[in-house]
ZASELUM-766560 format. One record per residue (C-alpha): residue in three letters; x, z, y negated. Coordinates in steps of 0.1 Angstrom, whole numbers, padded with zeros to 4 digits, always signed. Example, Ala and Ser with C-alpha at 12.3 -4.5 7.8 and 13.67 -1.06 7.14 Angstrom:
% residues 2
Ala+0123+0078+0045/Ser+0137+0071+0011/
//
This chain:
% residues 402
Met+0000+0000+0000/Asp+0013-0009-0034/Ser+0007+0022-0056/His+0010+0000-0088/Ser-0022-0018-0078/Ile-0042+0013-0086/Ile-0027+0018-0121/Gly-0056+0019-0145/Thr-0082+0031-0120/Lys-0096+0067-0119/Asn-0094+0095-0094/Lys-0123+0118-0084/Lys-0117+0140-0115/Gly-0119+0110-0138/Gln-0081+0110-0145/Val-0066+0075-0150/Tyr-0036+0067-0127/Thr-0010+0059-0153/Asp+0024+0041-0151/Pro+0049+0069-0151/Asn+0071+0055-0178/His+0040+0052-0201/Leu+0030+0087-0192/Phe+0064+0102-0199/Phe+0075+0082-0230/Glu+0046+0065-0247/Ala+0014+0086-0241/Pro+0004+0109-0270/Arg+0014+0145-0266/Ile-0007+0176-0273/Pro+0011+0207-0285/Ser+0000+0238-0265/Phe+0011+0274-0265/Phe+0018+0283-0228/Thr+0038+0305-0205/Gly+0061+0288-0181/Ser+0037+0297-0152/Glu+0009+0280-0171/Val+0032+0250-0177/Ile+0036+0246-0139/Lys-0002+0246-0136/Glu-0006+0219-0163/Ala+0021+0197-0148/Ile+0005+0199-0113/Arg-0029+0191-0129/Arg-0015+0157-0137/Ala+0007+0152-0106/Ser-0018+0139-0080/Val-0007+0165-0055/Asp-0021+0164-0020/Leu-0010+0197-0006/Met+0002+0230-0022/Val+0013+0258+0002/Ala+0018+0292-0014/Tyr+0031+0327-0007/Pro+0033+0354-0034/Ile+0067+0366-0046/Thr+0076+0376-0081/Pro+0080+0358-0105/Gln+0063+0327-0091/Ser+0031+0344-0079/Glu+0012+0337-0110/Ala+0019+0300-0109/Ala+0009+0298-0072/Ala-0024+0316-0081/Leu-0030+0292-0110/Ile-0026+0262-0088/Gly-0052+0277-0065/Glu-0076+0274-0095/Leu-0066+0237-0096/Tyr-0076+0233-0060/Ala-0110+0250-0067/Glu-0114+0225-0097/Gly-0105+0195-0075/Tyr-0072+0186-0090/Val-0052+0194-0058/Thr-0065+0180-0025/Asp-0056+0209-0003/Tyr-0042+0244-0008/Met-0033+0271+0017/Arg-0013+0304+0019/Gly+0014+0307+0044/Glu+0021+0339+0064/Asn+0056+0342+0049/Glu+0081+0320+0031/Phe+0096+0305+0062/Gly+0061+0296+0073/Val+0053+0281+0039/Met+0083+0257+0040/Ser+0075+0248+0076/Glu+0039+0239+0067/Cys+0052+0219+0037/Ala+0073+0199+0062/Gly+0042+0192+0083/Gly+0023+0180+0053/Ser+0051+0158+0042/Phe+0056+0144+0077/Gly+0020+0134+0076/Gly+0024+0115+0043/Ala+0012+0140+0017/Arg+0026+0146-0017/Val+0036+0183-0012/Phe+0045+0210-0037/Thr+0054+0246-0034/Thr+0069+0275-0054/Thr+0094+0302-0044/Ala+0118+0328-0058/Gly+0148+0349-0048/Pro+0144+0366-0014/Gly+0117+0341-0006/Thr+0141+0312-0011/Met+0166+0330+0012/Arg+0140+0336+0039/Ala+0130+0300+0039/Met+0166+0286+0037/Glu+0167+0271+0072/Asn+0140+0247+0063/Phe+0157+0230+0033/Pro+0184+0211+0052/Met+0157+0201+0077/Trp+0136+0187+0048/Ser+0166+0167+0037/Gly+0176+0155+0071/Ala+0140+0144+0078/Arg+0139+0127+0043/Leu+0109+0147+0031/Pro+0103+0143-0007/Ile+0088+0178-0011/Glu+0090+0193-0046/Met+0098+0230-0048/Ile+0098+0251-0079/Val+0124+0278-0079/Thr+0118+0306-0104/Cys+0152+0322-0100/Arg+0155+0359-0095/Gly+0179+0384-0081/Ile+0185+0383-0043/Asn+0212+0410-0038/Ser+0209+0447-0030/Pro+0198+0469-0047/Leu+0166+0450-0051/Ser+0159+0432-0084/Ile+0130+0411-0094/Gln+0147+0400-0126/Pro+0163+0366-0135/Asp+0195+0357-0116/Thr+0206+0322-0106/Leu+0226+0331-0075/Glu+0200+0315-0052/Met+0208+0281-0068/Tyr+0243+0285-0053/Phe+0228+0286-0018/Leu+0208+0254-0024/Leu+0237+0232-0035/Glu+0247+0219-0001/Thr+0212+0217+0015/Gly+0209+0180+0007/Met+0182+0187-0019/Leu+0182+0174-0055/Val+0186+0203-0078/Trp+0177+0203-0115/His+0179+0234-0138/Ala+0155+0235-0168/Glu+0164+0253-0200/Thr+0130+0254-0216/Ala+0093+0252-0207/Gln+0093+0217-0221/Asp+0120+0207-0197/Phe+0101+0224-0170/Tyr+0069+0205-0177/Asp+0085+0171-0180/Trp+0108+0175-0150/Ile+0081+0187-0126/Leu+0064+0153-0131/Met+0096+0133-0132/Gly+0109+0150-0101/Phe+0082+0135-0079/Met+0090+0100-0092/Val+0127+0104-0084/Ala+0124+0122-0050/Glu+0099+0096-0037/Gln+0120+0066-0044/Pro+0126+0048-0011/Asp+0164+0048-0016/Val+0163+0085-0024/His+0134+0101-0005/Leu+0148+0137-0006/Pro+0134+0171-0015/Ile+0139+0183-0050/Ala+0142+0218-0064/Ile+0132+0222-0100/Cys+0147+0255-0110/Cys+0141+0277-0140/Asp+0152+0313-0149/Gly+0124+0336-0138/Phe+0107+0356-0166/Phe+0129+0341-0193/Val+0109+0309-0188/Thr+0079+0318-0165/His+0066+0347-0185/Thr+0076+0337-0220/Lys+0052+0317-0242/Asp+0064+0286-0260/Val+0050+0254-0276/Val+0050+0226-0250/Asn+0040+0191-0257/Leu+0017+0181-0229/Thr+0006+0146-0218/Pro-0032+0139-0220/Val-0052+0157-0193/Asp-0071+0125-0185/Met-0039+0108-0173/Cys-0021+0114-0140/Leu+0007+0101-0118/Pro-0001+0074-0093/Pro-0004+0089-0058/Tyr+0024+0090-0033/Asp+0026+0061-0009/Pro+0041+0074+0024/Tyr+0046+0039+0038/Arg+0074+0032+0013/Ser+0094+0060+0031/Pro+0127+0050+0047/Val+0117+0069+0078/Pro+0084+0065+0098/Cys+0054+0082+0085/Met+0038+0105+0112/Asp+0004+0090+0120/Met-0016+0079+0150/Glu+0008+0050+0157/Cys+0039+0072+0152/Pro+0031+0107+0166/Pro+0056+0135+0165/Val+0070+0128+0200/Arg+0082+0094+0188/Met+0101+0107+0158/Met+0132+0109+0180/Arg+0133+0082+0207/Asp+0160+0088+0234/Pro+0171+0120+0218/Phe+0208+0118+0210/Val+0213+0154+0219/Met+0206+0146+0255/Lys+0230+0117+0257/Ser+0265+0129+0250/Asn+0284+0152+0226/Tyr+0301+0121+0211/Ile+0268+0105+0202/Ser+0255+0137+0189/Tyr+0285+0143+0167/Ala+0285+0107+0154/Thr+0248+0107+0147/His+0249+0140+0128/Ala+0280+0130+0107/Ser+0265+0096+0097/Trp+0232+0111+0088/Gln+0249+0138+0067/Gln+0267+0111+0049/Glu+0235+0091+0043/Ile+0218+0122+0028/Arg+0247+0126+0004/Ala+0246+0089-0004/Ala+0209+0092-0012/Ile+0217+0121-0036/Glu+0242+0098-0054/Arg+0216+0069-0054/Ser+0192+0092-0073/Arg+0214+0090-0104/Lys+0200+0056-0114/His+0165+0069-0113/Thr+0172+0103-0128/Ile+0193+0093-0158/Pro+0166+0071-0176/Leu+0140+0099-0171/Leu+0161+0129-0181/Gly+0180+0110-0208/Gly+0212+0116-0188/Leu+0224+0143-0164/Ile+0240+0162-0193/Glu+0233+0167-0231/Thr+0261+0173-0256/Glu+0265+0186-0291/Asn+0299+0184-0309/Ala+0316+0174-0277/Asp+0348+0166-0297/Ala+0352+0203-0305/Glu+0383+0221-0290/Ile+0360+0249-0278/Leu+0330+0241-0256/Ile+0302+0261-0240/Val+0291+0245-0208/Ser+0262+0257-0187/Ser+0226+0252-0175/Gly+0193+0269-0178/Thr+0186+0296-0204/Ala+0224+0303-0206/Val+0224+0272-0227/Ser+0198+0287-0251/Gln+0220+0318-0255/Gly+0250+0295-0260/Arg+0232+0276-0288/Glu+0227+0309-0307/Ala+0263+0319-0300/Ile+0275+0286-0315/Arg+0255+0294-0347/Leu+0270+0328-0350/Leu+0305+0314-0345/Ala+0299+0288-0371/Glu+0292+0315-0396/Glu+0327+0328-0389/Gly+0342+0293-0394/Leu+0347+0285-0357/Arg+0334+0251-0345/Val+0321+0252-0310/Gly+0305+0224-0290/Leu+0279+0225-0262/Val+0274+0207-0229/Lys+0240+0213-0213/Ile+0239+0204-0176/Lys+0205+0192-0165/Ser+0211+0181-0129/Val+0233+0202-0106/Arg+0227+0178-0077/Pro+0236+0151-0082/Trp+0265+0167-0100/Pro+0275+0150-0133/Tyr+0311+0147-0124/His+0322+0118-0146/Glu+0299+0129-0175/Ile+0315+0164-0176/Arg+0350+0151-0174/Glu+0343+0128-0203/Ala+0325+0154-0224/Thr+0352+0180-0220/Lys+0383+0157-0224/His+0390+0171-0259/Ala+0384+0207-0252/Lys+0412+0233-0250/His+0388+0261-0239/Ile+0357+0256-0218/Phe+0334+0287-0215/Val+0308+0289-0188/Pro+0282+0317-0194/Glu+0261+0323-0163/Phe+0232+0345-0151/Asn+0248+0354-0118/Val+0277+0375-0105/Ala+0294+0347-0085/Gly+0302+0323-0113/Trp+0293+0293-0092/Met+0288+0270-0122/Ala+0323+0277-0134/Arg+0337+0269-0099/Glu+0319+0236-0100/Ile+0334+0228-0134/Lys+0369+0239-0124/Ala+0367+0216-0094/Thr+0357+0187-0118/Val+0380+0188-0148/Pro+0417+0182-0150/Asp+0437+0211-0163/Ser+0412+0235-0149/Asp+0429+0265-0164/Arg+0410+0255-0195/Val+0378+0268-0178/Val+0369+0304-0186/Ala+0343+0318-0162/Gly+0319+0339-0182/Pro+0305+0358-0196/Gln+0284+0366-0164/Val+0255+0389-0161/Ala+0235+0396-0130/Gly+0203+0413-0117/Gly+0183+0405-0147/Met+0206+0418-0174/Thr+0202+0400-0207/Met+0230+0380-0222/Pro+0228+0385-0260/Pro+0246+0357-0278/Glu+0269+0383-0293/Val+0283+0388-0258/Ile+0292+0351-0256/Val+0307+0353-0291/Glu+0328+0384-0281/His+0340+0367-0249/Ile+0352+0336-0269/Gln+0369+0357-0296/Arg+0387+0378-0271/Thr+0400+0348-0252/Leu+0412+0333-0285/Gly+0431+0366-0292/Lys+0409+0377-0321/Ser+0403+0413-0327/Val+0366+0421-0323/Ala+0344+0452-0322/Thr+0327+0457-0289/Leu+0290+0449-0289/Ala+0282+0485-0279/Ala+0299+0498-0311/Arg+0281+0476-0335/Gly+0258+0493-0358/Ser+0275+0527-0354/
//
């Protein structure tokens, strides 16, 4: 079925199936004051989703409940609650195997419990979209923002984007379906945001018209067989290679892992026009750069303003896509920098590791500041970190105002 043939027709709710490029870049926008959770709901209202599988875990529970309202209103074809996060992701796989556009949400320990499913999604080439409202996963328990779980997703074969703002979040949820479902990509995608900082904060978001929606998913454009009456589950693996020989098993696994990673790389040509590039830069010719993703970028912007007041010029590199990783873009954007600072909301500093592995003269990369378990990162902390590295005498943040 050619999905373009239904452009201009209406669904059961009276929404017009709209060409994605028109919807994203030409359709009028309506300013609305929403939390990030409400933004998820509004994006899914326009996404022609067939199946949403939910399980409550803070801070994504509100979004999951709101999408239940969309099901009751008829905007989502089917909606169910799993018995646990592992069950949710298994049920998502079943829906996607059967040709549905599938969506789910998770966070923190829920992501960890479901982890085994994600490489399976990628290996089965299932274009499931998953929202990750990042929160702490380490002991002692924390429900607060922390991006450590993104580190665990990096080598699952999924596409991984990290939204800074609610506007990013809204646009990227819709765009994510369009990239993930491309026949030469056809991989799951994780759209990540920092829990609470985005999900529970209100902001003005420019929404596309509610009477426009994405064209539906066409499972017969998939590079692997859609599971239907002519291709039941038992035929998904003819002459199972695991029963032949170890050599065939090894070779099959290795070649398929390479194909998944090649599909990630192929996603670039679809992602770059939609996101306006894998990175965004400001004053990239500066000798001092702040490079990060998510809300650490927002804190970095304010730190840059404070440093400018002190006569220090600092540039910014916002990383939008973590998988595919913007290797060449980061090398180009940082070529003039003498110092590259990487603020992060996690204790591991995984973003700094990725950047160190990317740029020449990696001793230019300064990991931090880093906060974990939901601790805030005032821009003054970033300012202090930069000043100390440059050898400037500074008063500690705790002493200010005394």
